[in-house]
Structures are given as C-alpha cells and as structure tokens.
C-alpha positions as CSV (number, residue, x, y, z in Angstrom):
1,M,74.9,-30.3,-46.8
2,N,75.6,-33.0,-49.4
3,N,72.9,-33.5,-52.0
4,L,73.0,-37.2,-51.6
5,I,69.2,-37.3,-52.4
6,E,70.1,-36.3,-56.0
7,Q,72.9,-38.9,-56.3
8,Q,71.0,-42.1,-55.4
9,S,67.5,-43.3,-55.6
10,W,65.0,-43.3,-52.8
11,E,64.9,-47.1,-53.2
12,S,68.5,-47.4,-52.2
13,I,68.0,-44.8,-49.4
14,K,65.2,-46.9,-48.1
15,Y,67.4,-50.0,-48.2
16,D,70.2,-48.2,-46.2
17,F,67.6,-46.9,-43.8
18,F,65.9,-50.2,-43.0
19,E,68.6,-52.8,-43.6
20,L,71.7,-50.9,-42.5
21,G,70.2,-48.4,-40.1
22,I,71.8,-45.5,-42.0
23,R,69.8,-42.2,-41.9
24,P,70.8,-40.2,-45.0
25,E,71.5,-36.5,-45.2
26,I,68.5,-35.0,-46.9
27,E,66.8,-31.6,-47.4
28,A,64.9,-30.3,-44.3
29,Y,61.6,-30.4,-46.0
30,Q,62.1,-34.2,-46.6
31,I,62.8,-35.0,-43.0
32,P,59.1,-35.8,-42.3
33,I,59.3,-38.6,-44.8
34,L,62.0,-40.4,-42.8
35,D,60.2,-39.6,-39.5
36,S,57.1,-41.2,-41.0
37,W,59.1,-44.2,-42.1
38,Q,60.3,-44.7,-38.6
39,N,56.7,-44.3,-37.2
40,S,55.5,-46.9,-39.6
41,K,58.3,-49.3,-38.7
42,N,57.6,-48.8,-35.0
43,A,54.0,-49.6,-35.6
44,G,55.0,-53.0,-36.8
45,L,54.4,-52.4,-40.5
46,T,56.9,-53.8,-42.9
47,P,57.6,-52.3,-46.3
48,Y,56.3,-55.5,-47.9
49,S,52.8,-55.3,-46.3
50,S,49.9,-55.2,-48.6
51,V,47.1,-52.6,-48.7
52,V,46.0,-52.3,-52.3
53,S,44.9,-55.9,-52.5
54,Q,42.9,-55.9,-49.3
55,R,39.2,-56.3,-49.7
56,N,38.0,-56.9,-46.2
57,F,39.0,-53.9,-44.3
58,E,37.1,-52.0,-41.6
59,I,34.8,-49.2,-42.6
60,K,33.9,-46.7,-40.0
61,L,30.7,-44.7,-39.9
62,L,31.1,-41.0,-40.5
63,T,30.1,-38.7,-37.7
64,C,27.8,-35.6,-38.3
65,D,31.0,-33.5,-38.4
66,D,32.5,-35.8,-41.1
67,H,29.4,-35.5,-43.2
68,Q,29.3,-31.8,-42.9
69,L,33.0,-31.5,-43.8
70,A,32.4,-33.7,-46.9
71,K,29.6,-31.4,-47.9
72,L,31.6,-28.2,-47.4
73,T,34.6,-29.5,-49.4
74,Q,32.7,-31.2,-52.2
75,P,32.9,-28.2,-54.6
76,Y,36.6,-27.9,-54.1
77,L,37.2,-31.6,-54.6
78,E,35.1,-31.6,-57.8
79,D,37.1,-28.7,-59.2
80,I,40.4,-30.5,-58.5
81,F,39.1,-33.8,-60.0
82,N,37.7,-32.2,-63.1
83,L,41.0,-30.4,-63.8
84,Y,43.1,-33.5,-63.6
85,R,40.7,-36.4,-64.2
86,Q,42.5,-37.3,-67.5
87,Q,45.5,-38.3,-65.5
88,D,43.6,-41.3,-63.9
89,I,43.7,-39.7,-60.5
90,S,41.8,-40.3,-57.2
91,V,41.0,-37.1,-55.2
92,F,40.1,-37.7,-51.6
93,L,39.7,-35.9,-48.3
94,I,40.6,-37.2,-44.9
95,N,39.6,-35.7,-41.6
96,N,42.3,-34.9,-38.9
97,A,42.0,-38.4,-37.6
98,G,42.9,-40.0,-41.0
99,L,39.4,-41.1,-41.9
100,I,38.5,-40.8,-45.6
101,V,35.3,-38.8,-45.7
102,K,35.1,-38.1,-49.4
103,E,36.7,-39.7,-52.5
104,L,36.3,-39.2,-56.3
105,H,37.6,-41.2,-59.2
106,D,36.4,-42.3,-62.7
107,D,34.5,-45.6,-63.0
108,I,37.3,-47.0,-65.2
109,T,39.7,-46.8,-62.2
110,D,37.4,-48.5,-59.7
111,D,39.7,-51.5,-59.2
112,L,42.8,-49.3,-59.0
113,Y,41.5,-47.2,-56.2
114,S,39.2,-49.8,-54.4
115,F,41.4,-49.5,-51.3
116,L,40.5,-45.8,-50.9
117,K,37.0,-46.2,-49.6
118,V,35.0,-43.6,-47.6
119,G,35.1,-44.7,-44.0
120,R,38.5,-46.3,-44.1
121,V,41.2,-45.0,-41.8
122,V,44.6,-44.2,-43.5
123,S,47.3,-44.1,-40.9
124,E,51.0,-45.0,-40.6
125,E,49.9,-48.2,-38.9
126,N,48.2,-49.6,-42.0
127,F,49.2,-47.4,-45.0
128,G,52.7,-46.4,-43.9
129,T,54.1,-43.1,-45.2
130,I,51.6,-41.2,-47.4
131,A,51.3,-37.5,-48.3
132,P,48.0,-36.7,-46.5
133,I,49.1,-38.1,-43.1
134,C,52.4,-36.2,-43.5
135,S,50.4,-33.0,-44.3
136,I,48.3,-33.3,-41.2
137,D,51.3,-34.1,-39.0
138,T,53.5,-31.2,-40.3
139,R,50.6,-28.8,-41.2
140,L,52.4,-28.3,-44.5
141,P,51.9,-29.3,-48.1
142,M,53.6,-32.6,-49.1
143,T,54.4,-34.5,-52.2
144,L,55.5,-38.2,-52.3
145,N,56.7,-40.0,-55.3
146,G,57.6,-43.6,-55.9
147,H,59.8,-45.1,-53.2
148,Q,59.4,-42.2,-50.9
149,H,56.3,-44.1,-49.8
150,Y,56.9,-46.6,-47.1
151,L,55.1,-49.5,-48.7
152,K,56.8,-51.1,-51.7
153,E,53.4,-51.6,-53.4
154,F,53.0,-47.8,-53.4
155,S,56.3,-47.3,-55.2
156,S,54.5,-46.8,-58.5
157,F,52.2,-44.1,-57.0
158,S,52.6,-40.3,-56.8
159,C,50.6,-38.2,-54.5
160,A,50.3,-34.5,-53.4
161,S,48.4,-33.3,-50.3
162,V,47.7,-30.1,-48.4
163,P,46.1,-29.5,-45.0
164,I,42.9,-27.5,-44.7
165,F,42.3,-25.1,-41.8
166,N,39.2,-23.7,-40.1
167,G,40.4,-20.1,-39.8
168,Q,41.2,-20.6,-36.1
169,G,44.5,-22.5,-36.5
170,D,43.0,-26.0,-36.4
171,V,43.6,-28.6,-39.1
172,L,40.3,-30.0,-40.3
173,G,41.8,-32.6,-42.6
174,A,43.8,-32.9,-45.8
175,L,43.1,-32.8,-49.5
176,D,45.0,-35.3,-51.6
177,I,45.6,-36.2,-55.3
178,T,46.9,-39.7,-55.9
179,S,47.7,-41.4,-59.2
180,K,49.6,-44.5,-60.4
181,T,50.9,-42.6,-63.5
182,S,54.4,-41.2,-63.5
183,I,53.8,-37.5,-63.4
184,S,55.1,-34.4,-61.8
185,T,53.2,-33.5,-58.7
186,G,54.2,-29.9,-58.7
187,N,51.1,-28.7,-60.6
188,W,48.9,-30.7,-58.4
189,L,50.4,-29.1,-55.3
190,H,49.9,-25.6,-56.6
191,H,46.2,-26.2,-57.4
192,L,45.6,-28.0,-54.1
193,L,47.1,-25.0,-52.3
194,Y,44.8,-22.7,-54.2
195,Q,41.7,-24.7,-53.3
196,S,42.7,-25.0,-49.7
197,Y,43.1,-21.2,-49.5
198,K,39.7,-20.7,-51.1
199,F,38.1,-23.2,-48.7
200,E,39.5,-21.4,-45.6
201,N,38.5,-18.0,-46.9
202,D,35.0,-19.1,-47.6
203,F,34.8,-20.9,-44.3
204,I,35.7,-17.7,-42.5
205,S,33.3,-15.6,-44.5
206,K,30.4,-17.9,-43.6
207,S,31.2,-17.9,-39.8
208,Q,28.5,-16.5,-37.5
209,E,31.2,-15.1,-35.2
210,A,32.9,-13.0,-37.8
211,I,30.7,-9.9,-38.2
212,Y,33.3,-8.1,-40.3
213,I,35.8,-9.5,-42.7
214,L,39.1,-7.8,-43.5
215,Y,41.0,-8.7,-46.7
216,F,44.5,-7.4,-47.1
217,Q,47.6,-7.9,-49.1
218,N,50.8,-6.1,-50.2
219,T,49.4,-5.4,-53.6
220,P,45.7,-4.5,-54.4
221,D,45.5,-7.0,-57.3
222,L,45.6,-9.9,-54.8
223,I,42.8,-8.7,-52.5
224,A,40.1,-10.4,-54.5
225,S,42.1,-13.7,-54.9
226,A,42.5,-16.8,-52.9
227,Y,46.0,-15.6,-51.8
228,T,44.7,-12.7,-49.8
229,G,45.0,-12.3,-46.0
230,V,41.7,-12.7,-44.3
231,I,40.8,-11.7,-40.7
232,G,37.3,-12.0,-39.2
233,F,36.4,-9.9,-36.2
234,N,33.2,-9.3,-34.2
235,Q,31.4,-6.1,-33.4
236,Y,33.8,-5.4,-30.5
237,G,36.8,-5.5,-32.8
238,Q,38.0,-8.9,-31.4
239,I,39.6,-11.2,-33.9
240,T,37.6,-14.4,-34.3
241,H,39.3,-15.9,-37.4
242,M,42.5,-15.6,-39.4
243,N,43.6,-17.5,-42.4
244,Q,47.1,-19.0,-43.1
245,V,48.0,-16.2,-45.5
246,A,47.3,-13.5,-43.0
247,S,49.3,-15.4,-40.4
248,Q,52.3,-15.2,-42.8
249,L,51.7,-11.6,-43.7
250,I,51.7,-10.3,-40.1
251,G,54.2,-12.8,-38.7
252,C,51.9,-14.2,-35.9
253,S,50.4,-17.6,-35.5
254,V,46.6,-17.8,-35.7
255,K,46.2,-19.0,-32.1
256,D,48.2,-16.0,-30.8
257,V,45.8,-13.4,-32.2
258,L,42.4,-15.0,-31.6
259,G,40.5,-12.8,-29.1
260,I,42.7,-9.8,-29.3
261,E,41.5,-6.5,-30.8
262,I,42.3,-6.0,-34.4
263,A,43.4,-2.4,-33.6
264,H,46.5,-4.0,-32.1
265,I,47.5,-5.1,-35.6
266,F,46.2,-2.3,-37.8
267,E,46.6,1.2,-36.3
268,N,43.9,2.9,-38.5
269,I,41.4,0.2,-38.7
270,E,38.6,2.3,-37.1
271,S,38.7,4.8,-40.0
272,S,38.4,2.0,-42.5
273,M,35.1,1.0,-40.9
274,H,33.5,4.0,-42.4
275,K,34.5,2.9,-45.9
276,I,33.0,-0.6,-46.0
277,G,33.8,-2.3,-49.3
278,D,36.4,0.2,-50.5
279,I,40.1,-0.7,-51.0
280,Q,42.2,1.5,-48.8
281,L,45.7,1.7,-47.2
282,L,46.1,0.3,-43.7
283,K,49.0,0.8,-41.4
284,K,50.3,-2.3,-39.6
285,N,51.8,-2.2,-36.1
286,D,55.2,-2.6,-37.6
287,H,54.6,0.7,-39.5
288,A,54.3,-1.1,-42.9
289,F,51.4,-0.3,-45.1
290,C,49.2,-2.7,-46.9
291,Y,46.1,-2.6,-49.2
292,A,42.9,-3.7,-47.5
293,K,39.1,-3.9,-47.8
294,V,36.6,-4.5,-45.0
295,I,33.2,-6.0,-45.8
296,H,30.1,-6.8,-43.8
297,P,28.9,-10.2,-45.1
298,Q,25.3,-10.7,-46.1
299,K,23.2,-11.4,-43.1
300,K,21.0,-14.4,-43.0
301,K,17.4,-14.0,-44.0
302,S,14.8,-13.3,-41.4
303,Q,12.8,-16.2,-40.0
304,V,10.2,-14.0,-38.3
305,G,8.7,-12.3,-41.2
306,D,9.5,-9.0,-42.9
307,V,6.4,-7.2,-41.6
308,K,7.2,-7.9,-37.9
309,L,10.8,-7.0,-38.5
310,Q,10.0,-3.7,-40.1
311,K,7.7,-2.8,-37.2
312,C,10.5,-3.5,-34.7
313,I,12.9,-1.4,-36.7
314,R,10.5,1.5,-36.7
315,A,10.0,1.2,-33.0
316,I,13.7,1.0,-32.2
317,Q,14.4,4.0,-34.4
318,A,12.1,6.0,-32.2
319,N,14.0,4.8,-29.1
320,I,11.0,2.7,-28.0
321,P,12.0,-0.4,-26.0
322,I,11.1,-3.8,-27.6
323,L,9.9,-6.7,-25.7
324,I,10.1,-10.1,-27.5
325,T,8.1,-12.9,-26.0
326,G,7.5,-16.5,-27.0
327,E,8.3,-20.1,-26.3
328,T,11.9,-21.4,-26.2
329,G,13.3,-21.8,-29.6
330,T,10.9,-19.4,-31.5
331,G,13.7,-17.1,-32.6
332,K,13.7,-14.3,-30.0
333,E,17.5,-13.8,-30.0
334,F,17.6,-14.1,-33.8
335,L,15.0,-11.4,-34.1
336,A,17.0,-9.1,-31.9
337,Q,20.1,-9.7,-34.1
338,Q,18.0,-9.0,-37.2
339,I,16.9,-5.6,-35.7
340,H,20.5,-4.8,-35.0
341,D,21.6,-5.7,-38.5
342,K,19.9,-2.5,-39.7
343,F,22.2,-0.5,-37.5
344,E,25.4,-2.5,-38.1
345,N,27.8,0.2,-37.1
346,L,26.4,0.3,-33.5
347,P,27.6,-2.1,-30.8
348,F,25.3,-4.9,-29.8
349,I,25.8,-6.1,-26.2
350,S,23.9,-9.2,-25.2
351,I,23.5,-10.9,-21.8
352,N,21.4,-13.9,-20.7
353,C,20.0,-12.9,-17.3
354,G,19.3,-16.5,-16.4
355,A,22.8,-17.9,-17.3
356,I,24.8,-15.9,-14.8
357,P,24.8,-16.5,-11.0
358,D,23.0,-13.8,-9.0
359,N,26.1,-12.8,-7.1
360,L,28.0,-12.1,-10.4
361,L,25.2,-10.7,-12.5
362,E,25.3,-7.2,-11.0
363,A,29.0,-6.8,-11.6
364,E,28.6,-8.2,-15.2
365,L,25.9,-5.7,-15.9
366,F,27.2,-2.6,-14.2
367,G,30.9,-3.3,-13.8
368,Y,32.9,-2.8,-10.6
369,E,35.6,-0.6,-9.1
370,G,39.0,-2.1,-8.1
371,G,38.8,-3.9,-4.8
372,A,35.0,-3.9,-4.8
373,F,34.9,-7.5,-3.7
374,T,37.2,-10.6,-3.1
375,G,38.7,-11.6,-6.4
376,A,38.0,-8.3,-8.2
377,K,40.6,-7.0,-10.6
378,A,42.8,-4.2,-9.2
379,K,41.8,-1.8,-11.9
380,G,38.1,-2.8,-11.8
381,Q,36.1,-3.8,-14.9
382,I,33.7,-2.1,-17.3
383,G,30.1,-3.5,-17.3
384,L,27.9,-4.4,-20.2
385,V,25.6,-1.5,-19.6
386,E,28.5,0.9,-20.1
387,M,29.7,-1.0,-23.1
388,A,26.3,-0.6,-24.7
389,N,26.5,3.2,-24.7
390,G,25.5,4.5,-28.1
391,G,24.4,1.0,-29.2
392,F,22.1,-1.9,-28.3
393,L,21.6,-3.7,-25.0
394,F,19.8,-7.1,-25.4
395,L,18.6,-8.5,-22.1
396,D,17.7,-12.1,-22.8
397,E,15.6,-14.2,-20.4
398,L,14.6,-11.0,-18.6
399,G,12.1,-12.9,-16.5
400,D,15.0,-14.5,-14.6
401,L,16.4,-11.1,-13.6
402,P,16.6,-11.1,-9.7
403,I,14.2,-8.6,-8.0
404,H,17.0,-6.7,-6.3
405,L,18.7,-5.9,-9.6
406,Q,15.5,-4.8,-11.3
407,V,15.7,-1.5,-9.4
408,K,19.1,-0.7,-10.8
409,V,18.0,-1.7,-14.3
410,L,14.9,0.6,-13.9
411,R,17.0,3.5,-12.9
412,V,19.4,3.3,-15.9
413,L,16.3,3.1,-18.2
414,Q,14.7,6.1,-16.5
415,D,17.6,8.6,-16.4
416,N,20.5,6.7,-18.1
417,T,22.6,6.8,-14.9
418,F,24.1,3.9,-12.9
419,Y,26.9,3.1,-10.5
420,R,29.5,0.4,-10.7
421,V,29.7,-2.1,-7.9
422,G,31.7,-0.4,-5.1
423,G,31.6,3.0,-7.0
424,R,30.3,6.4,-5.9
425,T,30.5,8.2,-9.2
426,A,27.3,8.2,-11.3
427,L,28.0,7.1,-14.9
428,K,25.9,7.6,-18.0
429,S,24.9,5.2,-20.7
430,N,22.3,5.7,-23.4
431,F,21.3,2.7,-25.5
432,K,18.5,1.1,-27.5
433,L,16.9,-1.6,-25.4
434,I,15.6,-5.0,-26.6
435,C,14.4,-7.6,-24.0
436,A,13.3,-11.2,-24.5
437,T,11.6,-13.8,-22.3
438,N,9.8,-17.1,-22.5
439,R,7.9,-16.3,-19.2
440,K,4.7,-14.5,-18.7
441,L,5.9,-11.3,-17.1
442,K,2.4,-10.1,-16.2
443,D,2.0,-13.3,-14.2
444,L,5.3,-12.6,-12.5
445,V,4.2,-9.1,-11.7
446,D,1.0,-10.5,-10.1
447,Q,3.1,-12.9,-8.0
448,G,5.4,-10.1,-6.8
449,L,8.4,-11.6,-8.7
450,F,8.8,-8.8,-11.2
451,R,8.4,-5.1,-10.6
452,S,5.4,-3.6,-12.3
453,D,7.2,-0.2,-13.0
454,L,10.0,-2.1,-14.8
455,Y,7.4,-4.2,-16.7
456,Y,5.6,-1.2,-18.1
457,R,8.9,0.6,-18.8
458,I,10.3,-2.2,-21.0
459,R,7.0,-3.0,-22.7
460,G,7.2,-0.2,-25.3
461,Y,6.5,-2.4,-28.3
462,E,5.7,-6.0,-27.5
463,I,6.0,-8.7,-30.1
464,E,5.0,-12.3,-29.4
465,L,6.6,-15.0,-31.6
466,S,4.1,-17.8,-32.2
467,P,5.2,-21.4,-31.8
468,L,6.1,-23.0,-35.0
469,R,3.2,-25.5,-34.8
470,D,0.8,-22.5,-35.1
471,R,2.5,-20.8,-38.0
472,D,1.3,-21.0,-41.6
473,D,4.7,-20.2,-43.0
474,K,6.6,-23.4,-41.9
475,L,7.7,-24.1,-45.5
476,T,8.9,-20.6,-46.0
477,I,11.0,-20.8,-42.8
478,A,12.3,-24.2,-43.8
479,N,13.3,-22.8,-47.2
480,T,15.1,-19.9,-45.6
481,I,17.0,-22.3,-43.3
482,L,18.0,-24.5,-46.2
483,A,19.2,-21.5,-48.2
484,N,21.5,-20.7,-45.4
485,L,22.8,-24.2,-45.2
486,G,23.5,-24.6,-48.9
487,D,21.8,-25.5,-52.1
488,Y,19.3,-28.0,-50.7
489,R,15.8,-29.0,-51.7
490,Y,13.4,-31.4,-50.1
491,S,11.0,-34.1,-51.4
492,D,7.2,-34.0,-51.1
493,K,7.4,-36.5,-48.2
494,V,9.6,-34.0,-46.3
495,K,7.1,-31.2,-47.1
496,V,4.4,-33.3,-45.5
497,Q,6.6,-34.0,-42.4
498,I,7.4,-30.3,-42.0
499,L,3.7,-29.3,-42.1
500,N,2.4,-32.1,-39.8
501,Y,5.1,-32.5,-37.2
502,P,4.3,-30.6,-33.9
503,W,7.8,-29.1,-33.5
504,P,8.0,-28.9,-29.7
505,G,11.4,-27.3,-30.0
506,N,10.1,-24.7,-32.5
507,I,12.4,-23.0,-35.0
508,R,15.5,-24.2,-33.2
509,E,14.4,-27.8,-33.5
510,L,13.6,-27.3,-37.2
511,M,17.0,-25.8,-37.8
512,N,18.7,-28.8,-36.1
513,V,16.6,-31.4,-37.9
514,L,17.1,-29.8,-41.3
515,K,20.9,-29.5,-40.7
516,I,21.2,-33.2,-39.6
517,S,18.9,-34.3,-42.5
518,A,21.0,-32.4,-45.0
519,V,24.2,-33.8,-43.7
520,F,22.9,-37.4,-44.1
521,S,21.3,-36.9,-47.5
522,D,23.1,-38.6,-50.4
523,D,22.7,-35.5,-52.6
524,D,21.2,-32.1,-52.5
525,I,17.6,-33.4,-52.1
526,I,16.5,-34.3,-48.6
527,T,14.2,-37.3,-48.9
528,E,13.3,-37.8,-45.2
529,L,13.6,-35.8,-42.0
530,L,15.5,-37.3,-39.1
531,L,13.0,-36.4,-36.5
532,Q,12.9,-37.2,-32.8
533,D,9.5,-38.8,-33.2
534,E,10.0,-42.6,-33.1
535,S,7.1,-43.1,-35.4
536,S,8.9,-40.9,-38.0
537,V,12.3,-42.5,-38.1
538,E,14.3,-45.1,-36.3
539,M,17.2,-42.8,-35.4
540,V,15.7,-41.3,-32.2
541,Q,17.3,-38.6,-30.1
542,I,19.8,-37.7,-32.8
543,Q,20.0,-34.1,-31.6
544,Q,21.0,-35.2,-28.2
545,K,23.8,-37.5,-29.4
546,S,27.2,-36.1,-30.4
547,D,28.7,-39.5,-31.0
548,L,27.1,-41.2,-34.0
549,E,28.8,-44.5,-33.2
550,D,27.0,-44.7,-29.9
551,L,23.7,-43.7,-31.4
552,T,24.0,-46.3,-34.2
553,R,24.9,-49.0,-31.7
554,E,21.9,-48.2,-29.5
555,T,19.5,-48.0,-32.4
556,V,20.7,-51.4,-33.9
557,K,20.4,-53.1,-30.5
558,R,16.9,-51.7,-29.9
559,V,15.6,-52.7,-33.3
560,Y,17.3,-56.1,-33.0
561,Q,15.1,-56.7,-29.9
562,E,12.0,-55.3,-31.6
563,E,12.5,-57.6,-34.6
564,N,12.9,-60.7,-32.4
565,M,16.6,-60.9,-33.1
566,N,16.1,-61.3,-36.8
567,V,19.2,-59.8,-38.4
568,T,17.8,-59.7,-41.9
569,K,14.8,-57.7,-40.8
570,V,17.0,-55.3,-38.8
571,A,19.2,-54.7,-41.8
572,K,16.2,-54.1,-44.1
573,R,14.5,-51.8,-41.6
574,L,17.6,-49.7,-41.0
575,K,18.8,-49.9,-44.6
576,I,22.2,-51.2,-43.7
577,S,24.1,-54.4,-44.4
578,R,23.9,-57.6,-42.3
579,S,27.6,-57.3,-41.6
580,T,27.1,-53.8,-40.2
581,V,24.3,-55.2,-38.0
582,Y,26.7,-57.8,-36.6
583,K,29.3,-55.2,-36.0
584,Y,27.1,-53.1,-33.7
585,L,25.7,-56.2,-31.9
586,K,29.2,-57.1,-30.6
C-alpha cells in the first residue's frame, strides 16, 4: 500500500474526494473517515455548511437514562477535563444516538464551544465527520485532526474520542476531547481509553446481576489496574458481564459469552471460589494460565433493620423455615436476599409462584423426564427444587401456589423427596426455605384455598414487614437508598415530603422516586421529590412513563389548560422557557 496519506495533506485528499471523485489509498484505520465523509455528503451536507456560528438549534430534553448516564460518567469527565483544561478543551459525552448529555469547558471558552450544548444532537447530517460519531459507529477509539473533519470550519479543530460500554457488549455513548489548538491527540486518546476502561469496570462491579467479579490478566501487576479483564457472574456461575479487555484476552465477543457458565472458560474456577480476594493462577480453556482474583462485591445495606435481619439469620441457621409477609413493595424479596448474603457460598434459587402458568409451574419446580409432555426436551430438565439442594429455595408469592401443587411442596418439606414430572424415581433435595406473600394465608386456609398442614409447616419464623407509612425509620431507609445510588443528600423540604407522604407503593416506590429525583437534580442535593401526588409536583405518573418526551408534552398541555392558555404562567409554573412551552404545544 502506498503511503499517500503522508505525501499530501488531507485538504487535498478532500478536494480529490469531493471534486474529482477519487478515493485515495489510506491506512485501514482511516477508512471510517472516508465512509463518514460519504455519509455526510449523502445526507445533503456540504463541506461549507456552518455549525459553529449557529445559535438557534434544536435542544432535546434528556431522558431518565440520559440523566443517569451523565451522573455515572461525571467523575470520569471531570478527571479528563482537569488534566487537560490548560489546553482550552471541551470535554463532552454523547449517548449512542448522538445526543450530548454532558459537557465541560472553562468559562473563558464559552463562545468557542457554544455549539456544544447539552441536548444537541451531533450527527453526520448536521456536524459531518467528527470523532465521537465515528467511535460509536466503529466501536473503536478515533482521532480527527484538521481537514480530516468533513466541515471546513472544523479544519482548525482536533478531537479524540472513545466509546464506552456497559459490560454486556452494548455501546452507551462516547467520551470526547475537542480543542481548537494545534496539539497532538495521542495523549488524549490514551487517557480517554483509561477512563473508559475504568468506567466499564466500575459499571460491572455495581451491577446487581453480577454476584461475583473475576479480575484476570497475564501479569499480576495489572489485576488492580483499569487494564484488567473483568467478568461478572451470578450464583449459578453464568456470565452476566464482561469488559472489553476480557473480550480481547479470551478471544471471544462479549455477546457470545453472556449466559454461558464461566467454567467453560476457566477450568479450575470452582477451586478459586474458596479463595475469595486472593490472587491465584487460573487455567483457561486454551490451556494457557493467567493471574486472577475473585471478589464478592459489598452487598447493599439492609432496608428492613438489623435486628429483624439477625433474627432471620438465627432462624435459618437452625433450619427453621422463614415466612415473610407484608404489602407489595415492602421489601420481602430484598430481605430474602439479605438473609442469603450471610451464606454467600450457597446457591439461592428463587421462583415467583404467581408469575408462571399453572401448567408449567410443576415442571419448573420439580423438573421433568424426557418425553414427559408435548414440547418436553428429549433429555428432560432439572427443576428448581433440585437445583436448590444444599442451598436456599425462595418461594415468592406463595399464596398464589395452586392447591394441587401444595401437596408436592409439602412432601418435599417433610421428607426431602420429590418426583420429576413423568418420573418414577424418588429424588432428594435438602434446602433452607424462605417464603414470601402479600396475602393473608390464614384467610386462604379458612377459605379452603391453602392447605393448613402446609401453612403450619412453612410458618416456622414469621416476620411481617410493616408498610412504609407506618414506619418510624423512613429517613434511615431513604439515606440507605441514596447511599446505594451515589453521594446524594436531600433538603429539609424533601425530608418533610418523605415523612408526610403516604407511600402507597412502600419501599419500592420510595426507591423509584429517590432515583428519579436524584437523576433530575442539578447537583448532589435533592431539593424536591418527584412524587406521583399531583399536589406535590406537576410531573405526575413519572414512574409509569418511560418516554420523557411524551410525559413532558402531556404535562405542558394539561397545565396550559389549567392556566387558561396563558403561556407565561405555564412557563413560570413548570420552570421552563416560553419557547419550550410552544415546542410542546405543537
């Protein structure tokens, strides 16, 4: 290949490309630049279009996911900005649709970067070829200098960008450094990569699905660094997350390994589970060895109180069944998981008895033999009761268990034996039992809908979780939830709201409201809760809406009618501009 790229400037290459239709020979990693040029041209954009001087461009509202992404990446963006701020840079983050969700620059460069506003979409249709769009399209780091940009007015800019991933092979967006100074972008790219690796690793470690985290590398010195391979897996050994470094180390794409057992990649992973936190040698399926460390991330704090939790643990240690009762949303499943966390090496098998059709529930619980029914697997399938052997079985919504299955559940509780569907061989399973229900089981017994013998069998130690409205520790629970969300505090007004609101959805509603309120707060202090109560805020039903655009439009139109079509009053009441009101009234 001729190194024509070194013999002539990108300005002349661009002239040949557009005016003469000549596609030059370039390095493979630069091909995305020409592809993006072509996309920009096909979109009707000319190299002489203006972006920097535009002042009246469309600003889109950020969704809940956008706000959350901005919050999660803020520490990484600030680190990047503080390192290079003397170079008059702008650091920004776009989501995977090209929307700017966060941007940082010094006040002195306000005019220079006024075209990079949060809420603006940067795409090939309006910005031409820029590094962050190329990064998302290629899923690779990119640098663009001078005339490599499509638009002539960007010919004095340099930018570097890297995609960020969610640990499951999906691109969340791209981090970018842009500057109008003539400077090498190599150092930028190295630091952006470092921060993107850190972000993905932290993202995986905070995941609720990843019960265990495996860090591995070819040298032990890198295990504690951002450049380590990271794999998250659940209590069943199934891979839930894998970072980009791990993907390169084992030679498989992230999507290809999700859901498979980690033992298929590391032959001696089971032995390493007995050495949590220690660096050890693991053997990969290609017979190569690597250094590795397995950790069990810190579990979230209890929301039910340490005294109740300790009583449950003492009961379960004595093999006494636990029955958790309470209204929907009071934290029954969370308490069950908290109990299991004290026995983290034991399997935890959970099933919602009300979420599975009656005709499938028996096979799900007890398994089945091959050919037991139409559609059955030829080799049969193990059931959850069998999987729970030696660990925990959590029967959620037990009050919905069909009466004909209650006999089989009672038998396995009495003598630890059961039969698979279509089977004739008695099998054994010994497990610790936790049940939960929001129904009054005693009433169901009286109505003949629940067997009395099963009721008294599972009612070893019963704990009722009070509805949030009746609890005196609302602020403690709120503080625990916020600690798990990040470094958030709340104002005195929010304190009053937490104490006085009836919380019909209990802890689940409080968690949702605090999460949404934190996402929409301008800083780390929550000044008002976004409650469902219309008298509390104007943004009603926010938990039921996944599309913030639709929610905002509905709210603006409703308030517009309430304020007798007075746009000024609507803008003042919702704390938005008049132009935004007009936008959503269209």
